[in-house]
BAZA-282149 format. One line per 8 residues: number of its first residue (from 1); their letters; for each residue x, y, z of N, C-alpha, C. Coordinates in steps of 0.05 Angstrom, whole numbers. Example, Ala and Ser with C-alpha at 12.3 -4.5 7.8 and 13.67 -1.06 7.14 Angstrom:
2
1) as) 264/-114/156/246/-90/156/264/-66/156  257/-45/142/273/-21/143/258/1/157
END
This chain:
471
1) mvvtggia) -231/-935/1929/-238/-946/1902/-239/-974/1902  -257/-989/1889/-260/-1014/1887/-242/-1023/1863  -224/-1045/1870/-206/-1055/1851/-214/-1084/1844  -218/-1090/1819/-229/-1117/1812/-204/-1130/1797  -199/-1156/1804/-176/-1170/1792/-185/-1195/1778  -167/-1207/1767/-173/-1233/1753/-187/-1231/1726  -192/-1254/1716/-207/-1255/1689/-234/-1242/1693  -250/-1248/1713/-276/-1238/1717/-276/-1208/1719
9) gkaaiasq) -254/-1198/1734/-251/-1169/1736/-247/-1157/1709  -228/-1169/1693/-220/-1156/1666/-247/-1156/1649  -262/-1176/1652/-286/-1178/1636/-308/-1157/1646  -307/-1150/1671/-327/-1133/1683/-317/-1104/1673  -291/-1102/1673/-280/-1073/1665/-285/-1071/1636  -281/-1088/1619/-286/-1087/1590/-315/-1080/1586  -333/-1093/1600/-362/-1088/1597/-368/-1062/1605  -359/-1051/1627/-363/-1024/1636/-352/-1001/1618
17) qqdralqa) -329/-1008/1605/-320/-990/1585/-338/-989/1561  -347/-1013/1553/-365/-1011/1529/-391/-999/1536  -400/-1002/1559/-425/-987/1567/-421/-956/1567  -400/-947/1580/-393/-922/1579/-389/-909/1554  -378/-923/1535/-374/-913/1507/-401/-909/1493  -417/-928/1498/-445/-926/1486/-461/-904/1498  -459/-901/1526/-473/-878/1539/-463/-852/1530  -437/-852/1526/-425/-826/1517/-434/-819/1490
25) aaaswpea) -433/-837/1471/-443/-834/1444/-471/-821/1444  -486/-832/1463/-516/-827/1462/-522/-800/1478  -503/-791/1498/-511/-771/1514/-493/-746/1513  -478/-739/1495/-465/-716/1497/-457/-706/1470  -434/-688/1471/-428/-680/1445/-427/-704/1428  -435/-701/1402/-434/-726/1384/-407/-732/1380  -403/-760/1377/-374/-768/1374/-365/-757/1347  -383/-754/1328/-375/-741/1301/-401/-726/1291
33) lpgeqael) -395/-706/1275/-416/-693/1260/-420/-709/1236  -443/-707/1222/-449/-721/1198/-424/-719/1178  -414/-739/1167/-395/-738/1147/-364/-735/1157  -364/-736/1185/-336/-732/1196/-328/-757/1209  -300/-758/1210/-289/-782/1225/-292/-778/1255  -292/-799/1273/-293/-798/1298/-272/-782/1312  -247/-783/1301/-225/-770/1311/-216/-747/1289  -211/-724/1300/-204/-703/1283/-179/-689/1293
41) vsaqggat) -161/-685/1276/-133/-671/1286/-138/-641/1280  -135/-623/1300/-138/-594/1297/-114/-581/1285  -118/-557/1275/-97/-542/1263/-73/-536/1285  -81/-539/1312/-61/-534/1334/-46/-560/1338  -55/-582/1325/-38/-609/1331/-53/-627/1351  -75/-620/1364/-87/-637/1380/-107/-655/1368  -117/-675/1382/-135/-691/1368/-161/-691/1388  -186/-690/1379/-207/-690/1396/-232/-702/1382
49) tagypfrq) -256/-706/1393/-278/-716/1380/-286/-696/1359  -295/-704/1333/-302/-686/1313/-328/-669/1320  -343/-678/1340/-366/-664/1348/-361/-641/1365  -336/-638/1375/-329/-616/1393/-326/-590/1378  -342/-571/1382/-346/-546/1367/-320/-530/1365  -304/-531/1389/-282/-512/1393/-255/-527/1383  -257/-545/1366/-232/-562/1360/-212/-546/1342  -219/-522/1332/-199/-510/1317/-191/-484/1332
57) twwtepit) -191/-485/1356/-185/-460/1373/-164/-469/1393  -156/-448/1408/-136/-451/1430/-144/-474/1449  -168/-480/1454/-177/-500/1471/-164/-527/1465  -158/-532/1440/-147/-557/1430/-115/-556/1423  -101/-535/1434/-75/-531/1429/-59/-545/1448  -40/-565/1441/-24/-578/1460/-3/-558/1473  0/-560/1498/21/-541/1511/44/-556/1525  47/-579/1519/66/-597/1531/95/-582/1532
65) daptdtdq) 102/-571/1509/125/-557/1505/126/-526/1507  106/-517/1518/104/-487/1521/123/-475/1545  129/-452/1543/146/-441/1563/130/-436/1590  145/-433/1611/131/-428/1636/139/-400/1647  122/-390/1665/128/-364/1677/152/-365/1696  167/-345/1696/189/-344/1716/178/-345/1745  154/-335/1748/142/-332/1775/121/-354/1778  126/-373/1795/107/-396/1800/93/-394/1826
73) apvadlar) 94/-371/1839/82/-369/1865/50/-375/1864  37/-365/1843/6/-370/1841/3/-400/1842  21/-415/1833/15/-447/1832/13/-455/1863  31/-445/1879/31/-454/1906/8/-443/1919  -3/-420/1912/-27/-409/1925/-52/-425/1914  -54/-434/1890/-75/-450/1881/-76/-477/1897  -52/-488/1901/-47/-513/1916/-58/-510/1943  -52/-487/1955/-61/-482/1982/-90/-480/1986
81) qvqenyqg) -102/-466/1964/-134/-465/1964/-146/-494/1965  -133/-512/1950/-143/-540/1952/-138/-552/1978  -113/-549/1990/-106/-563/2012/-120/-555/2036  -128/-529/2039/-141/-519/2062/-173/-523/2061  -182/-533/2044/-212/-535/2041/-220/-564/2033  -243/-571/2043/-255/-598/2038/-238/-619/2037  -225/-623/2060/-205/-647/2063/-184/-648/2043  -176/-624/2032/-156/-624/2012/-161/-637/1986
89) vaavnshq) -185/-637/1979/-193/-651/1954/-208/-629/1935  -199/-626/1913/-215/-608/1894/-244/-621/1886  -262/-605/1880/-288/-613/1874/-291/-623/1843  -312/-638/1841/-320/-646/1812/-348/-638/1812  -358/-620/1797/-383/-613/1796/-399/-626/1774  -408/-651/1784/-421/-668/1765/-451/-670/1769  -462/-658/1790/-492/-658/1792/-504/-634/1789  -492/-612/1800/-504/-584/1797/-481/-564/1793
97) ynasvvqa) -489/-538/1784/-467/-520/1780/-448/-531/1758  -460/-546/1738/-445/-556/1716/-454/-545/1690  -447/-556/1669/-458/-548/1642/-480/-565/1631  -503/-552/1629/-523/-564/1617/-525/-558/1586  -517/-579/1571/-514/-574/1541/-538/-586/1526  -550/-575/1511/-572/-586/1493/-566/-580/1463  -576/-597/1445/-574/-594/1417/-598/-586/1405  -591/-564/1387/-614/-555/1372/-609/-564/1342
105) tadtpevd) -629/-563/1325/-627/-570/1296/-635/-548/1279  -633/-553/1252/-644/-533/1234/-673/-530/1238  -686/-549/1246/-715/-547/1250/-725/-536/1276  -706/-531/1294/-715/-521/1322/-725/-493/1320  -748/-484/1328/-760/-458/1323/-742/-437/1338  -739/-415/1326/-722/-392/1338/-742/-373/1353  -733/-366/1376/-747/-349/1392/-729/-326/1403  -740/-305/1413/-722/-287/1427/-724/-291/1456
113) vqfddcqg) -700/-296/1469/-699/-300/1498/-701/-273/1512  -720/-271/1531/-725/-243/1544/-702/-239/1564  -698/-215/1568/-679/-205/1588/-692/-201/1614  -681/-219/1633/-690/-219/1662/-670/-201/1677  -679/-177/1685/-659/-157/1696/-656/-163/1726  -642/-185/1733/-639/-197/1759/-617/-179/1775  -602/-162/1758/-582/-145/1773/-588/-117/1774  -613/-113/1764/-623/-82/1767/-606/-64/1749
121) kggmpevl) -601/-73/1726/-587/-55/1707/-604/-31/1697  -631/-33/1699/-649/-13/1696/-653/-10/1665  -648/-26/1649/-654/-24/1619/-645/-49/1603  -653/-50/1579/-646/-71/1564/-619/-68/1550  -597/-82/1556/-573/-80/1544/-573/-83/1513  -565/-65/1496/-567/-67/1466/-553/-90/1457  -531/-99/1469/-516/-125/1461/-534/-149/1459  -555/-149/1478/-574/-171/1477/-595/-171/1458
129) hdsngtgh) -609/-147/1457/-629/-142/1438/-625/-117/1425  -623/-117/1399/-622/-92/1381/-642/-89/1360  -643/-66/1348/-664/-61/1327/-660/-77/1305  -636/-89/1299/-631/-105/1276/-637/-134/1278  -644/-142/1302/-651/-168/1308/-627/-186/1310  -604/-173/1314/-578/-189/1314/-566/-191/1342  -582/-185/1363/-571/-185/1391/-565/-215/1399  -550/-218/1421/-544/-245/1430/-567/-262/1439
137) fqnvpvpp) -589/-246/1448/-613/-261/1457/-633/-265/1437  -627/-257/1411/-649/-256/1390/-644/-280/1372  -670/-290/1363/-669/-313/1343/-651/-336/1353  -658/-346/1377/-643/-367/1389/-660/-392/1388  -648/-414/1376/-662/-441/1375/-664/-455/1401  -683/-448/1419/-687/-460/1444/-705/-485/1443  -694/-510/1446/-710/-533/1447/-732/-532/1467  -757/-539/1462/-778/-535/1482/-771/-550/1507
145) daepaegt) -757/-570/1507/-751/-584/1534/-724/-577/1546  -712/-555/1534/-686/-549/1546/-688/-539/1575  -672/-550/1593/-673/-543/1619/-644/-534/1628  -639/-515/1648/-613/-508/1656/-603/-527/1677  -580/-522/1685/-565/-541/1702/-580/-534/1731  -577/-554/1750/-585/-551/1776/-567/-529/1789  -578/-518/1809/-562/-496/1824/-572/-468/1816  -565/-447/1834/-574/-424/1826/-564/-409/1803
153) dqqltivr) -540/-418/1793/-532/-407/1766/-549/-413/1743  -563/-436/1743/-581/-442/1722/-570/-439/1696  -546/-451/1691/-533/-448/1665/-545/-466/1644  -545/-456/1620/-553/-471/1597/-539/-464/1572  -530/-485/1559/-514/-482/1534/-530/-495/1511  -535/-481/1489/-549/-491/1467/-530/-491/1443  -528/-514/1431/-508/-519/1408/-524/-525/1381  -517/-508/1360/-529/-516/1334/-503/-514/1315
161) geeiwefw) -493/-536/1310/-468/-537/1293/-448/-522/1305  -436/-502/1294/-414/-485/1305/-423/-461/1322  -450/-458/1324/-461/-436/1338/-466/-444/1366  -458/-428/1384/-460/-435/1414/-474/-412/1428  -496/-417/1445/-507/-396/1461/-504/-407/1489  -495/-390/1508/-496/-396/1537/-511/-376/1553  -528/-385/1572/-544/-369/1588/-537/-372/1617  -541/-349/1633/-537/-348/1662/-563/-344/1674
169) qfsrqgdg) -573/-358/1692/-599/-357/1704/-620/-357/1685  -618/-379/1669/-641/-386/1651/-666/-396/1664  -688/-387/1657/-714/-396/1666/-736/-392/1646  -759/-398/1653/-782/-394/1635/-802/-378/1650  -816/-359/1635/-840/-344/1646/-863/-365/1649  -883/-353/1660/-908/-368/1662/-920/-381/1639  -918/-368/1616/-927/-377/1591/-905/-396/1575  -883/-400/1588/-861/-417/1575/-842/-400/1560
177) tpqacwgg) -843/-373/1558/-825/-356/1544/-797/-359/1559  -776/-363/1546/-749/-367/1558/-740/-340/1567  -725/-338/1587/-711/-313/1597/-686/-321/1612  -669/-301/1611/-642/-303/1625/-631/-278/1634  -615/-277/1655/-603/-250/1666/-578/-244/1648  -566/-263/1637/-542/-255/1621/-536/-277/1602  -516/-275/1584/-508/-297/1567/-495/-287/1540  -492/-301/1520/-483/-292/1498/-483/-315/1475
185) klkaqenn) -475/-305/1450/-472/-325/1430/-447/-322/1417  -434/-345/1408/-411/-341/1393/-411/-364/1371  -393/-362/1353/-387/-380/1332/-360/-393/1339  -360/-417/1348/-336/-429/1359/-310/-423/1344  -309/-425/1317/-285/-421/1302/-280/-392/1297  -300/-376/1292/-296/-347/1287/-286/-331/1311  -297/-339/1335/-290/-323/1357/-267/-336/1374  -254/-358/1363/-234/-373/1376/-238/-382/1405
193) gifpdgtg) -264/-390/1407/-274/-401/1433/-276/-382/1455  -282/-359/1449/-286/-335/1469/-309/-318/1464  -327/-315/1483/-350/-297/1478/-342/-269/1474  -353/-256/1453/-346/-227/1447/-364/-206/1464  -357/-182/1465/-372/-159/1472/-382/-161/1502  -366/-173/1520/-375/-173/1547/-396/-192/1553  -399/-213/1533/-423/-229/1537/-412/-257/1551  -431/-277/1551/-423/-301/1560/-435/-308/1588
201) aaatglpi) -436/-333/1596/-446/-340/1622/-427/-340/1644  -400/-337/1640/-381/-337/1660/-367/-309/1663  -354/-309/1689/-344/-282/1694/-320/-273/1677  -310/-292/1663/-287/-288/1646/-293/-283/1615  -319/-290/1608/-323/-291/1579/-316/-318/1565  -307/-339/1580/-300/-363/1569/-323/-382/1571  -329/-397/1550/-351/-415/1551/-347/-439/1571  -367/-443/1590/-362/-466/1607/-361/-492/1594
209) sagaispa) -379/-492/1572/-382/-519/1558/-358/-529/1544  -340/-509/1535/-317/-516/1522/-296/-532/1539  -295/-524/1566/-277/-537/1582/-289/-557/1600  -316/-560/1600/-326/-580/1616/-321/-611/1607  -323/-630/1623/-317/-655/1618/-343/-670/1614  -343/-682/1591/-368/-696/1581/-363/-726/1577  -386/-742/1575/-385/-769/1570/-368/-777/1546  -371/-758/1524/-355/-762/1500/-327/-759/1505
217) dmahaert) -319/-740/1524/-291/-736/1532/-279/-762/1544  -298/-772/1563/-289/-799/1575/-284/-820/1557  -302/-823/1537/-297/-844/1515/-270/-837/1500  -268/-811/1494/-243/-804/1479/-218/-810/1495  -219/-805/1523/-198/-812/1539/-190/-842/1542  -211/-859/1536/-206/-887/1537/-189/-895/1513  -193/-879/1493/-179/-885/1467/-152/-874/1467  -150/-849/1476/-126/-834/1474/-112/-827/1500
225) gnfghaiy) -124/-828/1525/-113/-823/1548/-119/-796/1560  -131/-779/1543/-138/-751/1549/-164/-740/1536  -173/-719/1545/-198/-710/1535/-196/-694/1508  -172/-686/1500/-167/-672/1474/-172/-642/1476  -176/-629/1497/-181/-602/1500/-172/-592/1529  -168/-568/1531/-164/-556/1559/-185/-558/1576  -179/-559/1604/-202/-562/1623/-207/-538/1638  -232/-529/1641/-241/-509/1655/-242/-514/1685
233) itaieary) -226/-494/1699/-224/-499/1731/-235/-472/1741  -242/-475/1769/-249/-451/1784/-231/-449/1808  -228/-425/1819/-213/-423/1844/-228/-408/1865  -222/-412/1889/-238/-396/1911/-226/-368/1910  -201/-363/1908/-187/-337/1908/-174/-330/1881  -182/-308/1869/-171/-301/1842/-162/-270/1843  -142/-264/1830/-131/-236/1830/-152/-215/1824  -145/-192/1834/-163/-169/1830/-175/-168/1802
241) wndfswpa) -201/-159/1800/-214/-158/1776/-201/-144/1752  -185/-127/1757/-173/-109/1733/-144/-121/1729  -137/-145/1735/-113/-156/1730/-121/-188/1721  -120/-192/1695/-128/-219/1687/-111/-226/1660  -113/-250/1652/-95/-260/1630/-111/-271/1607  -102/-266/1581/-118/-278/1561/-115/-309/1563  -137/-323/1558/-159/-316/1543/-183/-304/1554  -182/-300/1582/-202/-284/1595/-206/-258/1582
249) qrsdgsyp) -231/-248/1584/-238/-221/1573/-244/-201/1595  -246/-213/1621/-255/-195/1643/-251/-215/1667  -257/-205/1692/-252/-219/1715/-270/-208/1737  -276/-227/1757/-289/-218/1781/-276/-224/1805  -247/-225/1802/-230/-231/1823/-227/-212/1844  -219/-216/1868/-219/-195/1891/-195/-200/1910  -178/-212/1902/-154/-220/1918/-128/-208/1907  -108/-205/1924/-82/-192/1916/-65/-217/1909
257) ypapeqgr) -41/-212/1896/-20/-228/1890/-14/-242/1917  -7/-269/1918/-2/-285/1894/-27/-300/1886  -50/-294/1889/-76/-308/1879/-70/-308/1849  -76/-328/1836/-74/-330/1805/-95/-311/1790  -86/-300/1769/-105/-285/1754/-126/-304/1739  -149/-294/1735/-167/-309/1718/-159/-309/1690  -161/-330/1675/-150/-332/1649/-122/-347/1648  -108/-348/1672/-83/-360/1670/-85/-390/1662
265) rfrldpsi) -66/-400/1647/-64/-427/1638/-43/-440/1654  -49/-468/1663/-32/-483/1678/-30/-512/1664  -8/-526/1667/-6/-551/1658/7/-568/1680  0/-594/1683/13/-613/1700/40/-619/1689  61/-619/1707/87/-627/1699/86/-652/1679  95/-648/1653/93/-671/1635/112/-694/1641  131/-691/1659/149/-713/1665/137/-730/1687  113/-723/1699/103/-740/1720/92/-766/1708
273) dvdslglt) 94/-787/1720/83/-812/1714/56/-816/1725  36/-810/1710/9/-810/1722/1/-836/1736  9/-859/1721/3/-882/1732/11/-889/1761  32/-873/1768/45/-879/1794/31/-864/1817  10/-849/1810/-2/-829/1828/-25/-843/1845  -32/-866/1837/-58/-879/1850/-84/-863/1849  -89/-848/1826/-114/-835/1821/-133/-850/1814  -159/-840/1816/-183/-852/1806/-182/-851/1775
281) pfaaavar) -194/-868/1759/-194/-867/1731/-202/-840/1720  -221/-825/1733/-229/-800/1722/-206/-779/1730  -193/-779/1754/-173/-760/1758/-148/-764/1742  -142/-790/1734/-120/-796/1719/-124/-786/1690  -149/-786/1681/-156/-775/1654/-150/-747/1655  -161/-733/1679/-155/-704/1681/-127/-698/1680  -111/-713/1696/-83/-708/1697/-67/-710/1670  -74/-732/1655/-62/-732/1627/-70/-711/1609
289) taqrygfv) -96/-701/1613/-106/-679/1595/-88/-654/1605  -87/-651/1631/-72/-627/1641/-43/-625/1633  -32/-648/1629/-5/-649/1619/-1/-641/1588  -22/-647/1573/-20/-641/1546/-35/-616/1538  -58/-611/1551/-74/-587/1544/-78/-567/1565  -73/-575/1587/-74/-557/1610/-100/-549/1621  -100/-533/1643/-124/-522/1657/-125/-490/1650  -149/-480/1648/-152/-450/1647/-168/-442/1672
297) ladkagav) -158/-423/1685/-174/-412/1707/-195/-392/1698  -222/-403/1698/-242/-391/1684/-263/-377/1701  -261/-380/1727/-281/-367/1746/-275/-373/1774  -290/-359/1789/-287/-364/1821/-310/-379/1830  -306/-392/1851/-325/-410/1863/-319/-415/1894  -336/-433/1905/-331/-440/1932/-310/-461/1937  -299/-471/1917/-279/-490/1918/-262/-492/1892  -238/-501/1892/-222/-505/1868/-238/-531/1856
305) svvttrnd) -245/-530/1829/-261/-551/1821/-258/-553/1790  -266/-577/1781/-269/-582/1751/-301/-587/1748  -309/-585/1723/-337/-586/1717/-344/-607/1695  -366/-619/1700/-373/-637/1678/-399/-625/1664  -408/-641/1643/-432/-634/1631/-454/-649/1646  -478/-640/1644/-501/-652/1660/-509/-681/1649  -507/-701/1666/-516/-728/1660/-513/-745/1683  -532/-741/1702/-531/-753/1729/-524/-784/1725
313) eywrnefg) -542/-797/1710/-538/-828/1710/-510/-837/1701  -502/-821/1680/-474/-830/1671/-454/-825/1692  -452/-803/1706/-433/-797/1725/-433/-817/1748  -459/-823/1755/-461/-842/1779/-449/-868/1771  -454/-878/1747/-442/-903/1737/-413/-902/1736  -404/-878/1725/-375/-874/1722/-358/-874/1747  -371/-861/1766/-355/-857/1792/-358/-881/1810  -380/-897/1807/-382/-919/1824/-383/-916/1851
321) dvpswqqm) -366/-929/1867/-366/-926/1897/-351/-904/1906  -338/-888/1889/-324/-863/1898/-339/-838/1894  -349/-825/1913/-366/-801/1908/-351/-777/1892  -367/-761/1884/-353/-741/1866/-335/-724/1882  -339/-719/1906/-322/-701/1923/-297/-715/1930  -293/-743/1923/-269/-754/1929/-254/-764/1903  -267/-756/1881/-254/-767/1856/-227/-756/1849  -222/-730/1859/-197/-717/1855/-177/-720/1876
329) adfpwadl) -181/-740/1895/-161/-743/1919/-135/-750/1907  -114/-739/1920/-86/-742/1914/-77/-730/1887  -94/-712/1874/-84/-699/1851/-62/-680/1858  -39/-682/1844/-16/-664/1849/-16/-637/1842  -34/-621/1853/-37/-591/1849/-10/-576/1851  5/-583/1868/30/-569/1873/51/-573/1852  45/-594/1832/63/-598/1811/52/-587/1783  34/-565/1786/26/-552/1762/49/-532/1755
337) qmlpkdfg) 49/-525/1730/67/-505/1719/51/-483/1707  54/-458/1713/40/-437/1704/52/-424/1677  38/-423/1657/48/-410/1632/49/-381/1635  65/-368/1617/66/-337/1618/38/-325/1614  36/-299/1624/12/-285/1620/8/-280/1594  -20/-282/1586/-28/-277/1558/-15/-299/1541  -10/-323/1550/3/-342/1531/-18/-349/1510  -9/-352/1484/-27/-359/1464/-42/-336/1450
345) kgdqpsgs) -40/-313/1461/-53/-288/1450/-40/-281/1423  -58/-281/1403/-47/-273/1376/-67/-254/1364  -76/-258/1340/-94/-244/1327/-121/-248/1335  -131/-240/1356/-155/-247/1368/-179/-225/1361  -203/-232/1363/-223/-212/1360/-220/-190/1380  -228/-166/1375/-224/-143/1395/-239/-151/1420  -226/-148/1443/-237/-154/1468/-235/-132/1487  -238/-137/1513/-237/-117/1532/-210/-113/1548
353) qtesgsqt) -190/-130/1541/-167/-129/1556/-148/-112/1543  -130/-101/1558/-107/-84/1549/-85/-103/1538  -64/-91/1527/-43/-105/1517/-30/-124/1538  -30/-116/1562/-20/-131/1584/-37/-153/1596  -60/-153/1584/-82/-174/1595/-93/-163/1619  -94/-137/1625/-108/-127/1650/-125/-105/1641  -141/-96/1661/-161/-75/1654/-157/-51/1670  -160/-29/1663/-160/-5/1678/-185/5/1690
361) endsqdem) -187/21/1708/-214/28/1720/-230/42/1698  -217/57/1680/-233/71/1659/-236/57/1633  -228/31/1634/-229/17/1610/-258/14/1599  -263/10/1573/-289/11/1560/-304/-16/1570  -290/-33/1583/-305/-56/1594/-328/-49/1611  -325/-27/1627/-344/-20/1647/-369/-11/1633  -367/-1/1608/-391/8/1593/-402/-15/1578  -386/-36/1571/-397/-59/1557/-413/-74/1574
369) ipgrtepg) -405/-76/1599/-420/-95/1617/-435/-78/1638  -460/-74/1632/-478/-59/1651/-480/-76/1676  -480/-60/1698/-484/-74/1724/-457/-74/1739  -436/-67/1728/-410/-71/1743/-416/-53/1769  -406/-65/1790/-406/-47/1815/-379/-37/1822  -374/-37/1847/-349/-25/1855/-326/-37/1840  -307/-21/1825/-288/-34/1809/-266/-48/1822  -264/-48/1847/-239/-63/1860/-242/-64/1887
377) epsggrtv) -225/-81/1900/-225/-84/1928/-201/-68/1940  -202/-58/1964/-180/-46/1977/-154/-64/1977  -132/-53/1974/-108/-67/1972/-102/-79/2000  -115/-99/2007/-108/-112/2033/-119/-140/2030  -134/-143/2008/-143/-171/2003/-163/-179/2023  -179/-162/2032/-201/-171/2051/-218/-189/2039  -231/-207/2057/-250/-225/2045/-275/-212/2038  -285/-220/2013/-308/-207/2004/-329/-218/2018
385) pgessrag) -352/-198/2025/-377/-207/2039/-389/-229/2025  -399/-248/2039/-412/-271/2025/-393/-293/2020  -366/-289/2021/-346/-312/2017/-333/-319/2042  -323/-341/2040/-307/-348/2063/-286/-368/2053  -268/-377/2068/-247/-397/2058/-260/-422/2052  -283/-427/2064/-297/-454/2059/-314/-454/2036  -329/-433/2030/-345/-429/2007/-350/-401/2000  -348/-393/1976/-351/-365/1970/-362/-362/1942
393) stdngstg) -382/-376/1936/-394/-368/1909/-409/-341/1911  -409/-329/1889/-420/-301/1889/-439/-299/1865  -452/-277/1868/-471/-275/1841/-454/-261/1821  -431/-254/1824/-415/-241/1805/-397/-257/1788  -394/-281/1791/-376/-293/1771/-360/-317/1782  -373/-336/1787/-356/-359/1791/-369/-381/1777  -353/-399/1768/-366/-423/1755/-372/-439/1777  -357/-441/1796/-364/-457/1820/-386/-443/1836
401) agavpgtg) -387/-419/1832/-407/-403/1850/-423/-387/1831  -414/-382/1808/-429/-366/1789/-424/-338/1790  -407/-329/1771/-404/-298/1770/-428/-286/1761  -434/-263/1770/-459/-251/1759/-453/-235/1735  -469/-242/1714/-463/-229/1688/-466/-200/1691  -449/-186/1676/-450/-157/1676/-442/-144/1702  -426/-159/1718/-415/-147/1743/-386/-150/1744  -374/-135/1759/-344/-135/1762/-335/-140/1789
409) apnrpers) -352/-135/1809/-344/-138/1838/-360/-162/1848  -346/-176/1864/-360/-200/1877/-382/-196/1895  -404/-207/1891/-428/-203/1908/-445/-228/1908  -431/-250/1916/-446/-275/1913/-462/-286/1935  -484/-293/1931/-502/-305/1954/-490/-331/1960  -488/-337/1985/-479/-363/1992/-497/-387/1985  -486/-409/1979/-504/-432/1971/-496/-453/1990  -515/-468/1998/-508/-489/2019/-516/-517/2006
417) gqigaede) -499/-535/2011/-505/-564/2002/-483/-580/2012  -491/-605/2023/-471/-622/2035/-462/-642/2014  -439/-645/2011/-427/-665/1993/-438/-692/2003  -447/-707/1982/-458/-733/1992/-487/-734/1999  -500/-709/1997/-526/-705/2007/-540/-689/1983  -534/-698/1957/-546/-682/1937/-575/-688/1934  -589/-672/1920/-620/-675/1917/-630/-701/1906  -656/-702/1903/-664/-730/1894/-655/-738/1868
425) tgwnepar) -645/-720/1852/-632/-731/1827/-603/-736/1828  -592/-732/1853/-565/-738/1855/-557/-765/1866  -535/-767/1883/-527/-793/1892/-548/-808/1911  -562/-793/1926/-581/-805/1944/-567/-817/1966  -544/-811/1972/-528/-824/1996/-533/-806/2019  -534/-818/2042/-538/-803/2067/-515/-781/2072  -522/-759/2084/-503/-739/2090/-485/-752/2113  -460/-746/2111/-442/-755/2131/-428/-731/2146
433) edapqrdh) -422/-737/2171/-410/-713/2187/-386/-707/2177  -368/-725/2165/-343/-718/2155/-342/-707/2127  -367/-706/2114/-367/-698/2088/-362/-667/2087  -344/-658/2069/-338/-631/2066/-364/-616/2057  -367/-590/2068/-388/-574/2063/-381/-555/2039  -397/-551/2020/-392/-532/2000/-414/-515/1993  -410/-491/1981/-433/-474/1972/-448/-489/1950  -434/-503/1936/-445/-515/1916/-432/-541/1914
441) vyiqgqed) -446/-563/1912/-432/-589/1912/-413/-591/1888  -398/-573/1882/-382/-577/1859/-358/-560/1861  -354/-545/1853/-336/-527/1841/-327/-538/1819  -334/-544/1810/-359/-551/1797/-363/-581/1800  -380/-586/1815/-386/-614/1817/-411/-619/1803  -416/-609/1782/-440/-614/1768/-435/-637/1746  -457/-644/1737/-455/-665/1717/-464/-655/1692  -454/-667/1671/-462/-660/1644/-455/-681/1625
449) epwgasat) -456/-676/1601/-453/-694/1582/-431/-686/1562  -422/-706/1548/-400/-700/1529/-410/-682/1508  -392/-675/1494/-397/-651/1472/-422/-659/1456  -436/-641/1455/-461/-642/1437/-483/-648/1456  -478/-650/1476/-496/-661/1493/-505/-664/1517  -518/-651/1529/-532/-661/1552/-557/-670/1542  -576/-657/1538/-597/-672/1528/-618/-654/1516  -628/-663/1494/-651/-649/1483/-676/-660/1491
457) sasgssag) -676/-683/1509/-699/-696/1517/-703/-688/1546  -728/-693/1557/-732/-686/1584/-714/-701/1602  -708/-726/1595/-690/-742/1614/-660/-733/1611  -652/-717/1591/-628/-708/1587/-622/-680/1594  -638/-669/1610/-633/-639/1618/-605/-635/1626  -591/-617/1617/-563/-614/1626/-561/-593/1645  -543/-594/1665/-540/-576/1684/-513/-564/1686  -507/-541/1690/-481/-530/1691/-478/-507/1710
465) eqqcpgs) -458/-507/1725/-454/-483/1742/-436/-467/1728  -444/-442/1724/-427/-423/1710/-422/-399/1723  -400/-387/1711/-392/-362/1724/-415/-340/1715  -414/-318/1728/-433/-299/1721/-426/-286/1695  -446/-284/1677/-440/-271/1651/-434/-243/1657  -416/-231/1642/-411/-204/1642/-398/-195/1665  -388/-212/1684/-377/-203/1709/-349/-193/1703
END
C-alpha cells in the first residue's frame, strides 16, 4: 500500500476522498431518494444511505450486542478456508462475478423476461410466468442498455424504487428479447430482504445486491466508518444443503460439520481496534462494518470472498496500487464470532425452511425449485466434482461461483481466471506467477456500484457474480 505523508499527502488524500464521494453519488445506489435525507436511521437502529432499498430490514440491524453461538468451530473452519487458499487472502469480486445493478424508472418499458431452460427443467416454472401475469419474470422494467455482470453467472439486478429484480444467467436473444435461467422479484420492505418462493439469483434466496459493497457504501463509510448494512460473503465449503440457517431459504452446500451453514451470520469481535490491524482502507471499512452489522454466508464459490457492485473505473481508482486480490490481506477471519442459528428470525414471510432452519429431503422446497438434483452428498464430505480446494464454483449456487438456480446439489463448471490478469475491462496488469489462481477472480472479486447503481448507461453496465437462483 502506498502511504503518503505531509501536507501534500493530506491534500492528495482529501482530493481523492472528494473524487470518490462524487463518483459514488453518480455511480451507484443514489445517496438519497427524492425528498429524503442522505442519512436515514432504520427501525433496527442502523444508519445507511437513504437510497438503499433494504434499509428497514434485517440487513441494517446492528448486531454488536447480539449473543453468540456456544459452538464456534465453524469460525475456525471458515478461517482455514481463507488460510489454505490464494496466499491466505480472501477475494474481492470487483470486476466479475459481482453485482450489476441498474436503475429503472416509472418510464422504463415493461417486458416479459423469457425463461432460458439452461438446466433442462423441461417446462416453464409457474412461479416465473403465470396466467395472471404476476410471475417473477413478467412485466419487468428492463432498461434497454442493461447488461449483466462479467463472468458465467451473468448476474443482473434491476431496481425501481422498493422493487428489486435479480436474474441469473441473464442474456438477450437475437432480437434483443431479455432472457434468464432463473431469478426473482421482491419488494425490499415487504419481503424483509429475502426472495420468496424459491426464487432469486443466489443459492440461498438472498439478494446479492443487498450485501454487495458499492461506491455509495464507500462514501457512507468515509462519513460513518461503516457501510450501514450486513455484508454478503461466500465460502468454498458450506454445510450440506439440507442444513442451513435463516435468513437463507435454501442451500447448495455439500460439506459436513464443521463447515458453516449457508445463512449463518458472523460479526468481527467488536473489541478489536481496527486501526491497529494495518488493513487497507477498503478492508478496514469491511472490518468496521463486520463489527456492527456482520457478514452473512450467502453462497458457495471458489474462494472466501466479498463482492462489490459493478463499476470497474471506480474500483481501480479506489484500490490504487493494491490489486483486488490483496485488498483483504491480514483481515482477522479467526476473530469472527458466529451468531446462533436462525438469529433474527421472527415473523417472516413463509419460506422453505423448517423451524430449525434446515430442510428435510421431503420438504416442499424440492417442488418449489424445479431442477433440484441429488438431494445430498454421502456423509463423508467427499469433494464435489468440479470443485477443488483451490476453486470450486459450480452451476448450483455460489456467489463466487454461482449456484445454479433451481438446483440443490452442486454441479458447478470450473471457471479459470488469474488474479491480476483480468480481461480488457479489468486491471490490465500482467499475469504474475505468484498470483493466486481462482475460478473467478473474485469470490466475489467483482465490481459494482453503490446502491442504486451500477449503471443504466452503456458505460455503467454492472456486473455481479451471483449464486445460482433456486439452488
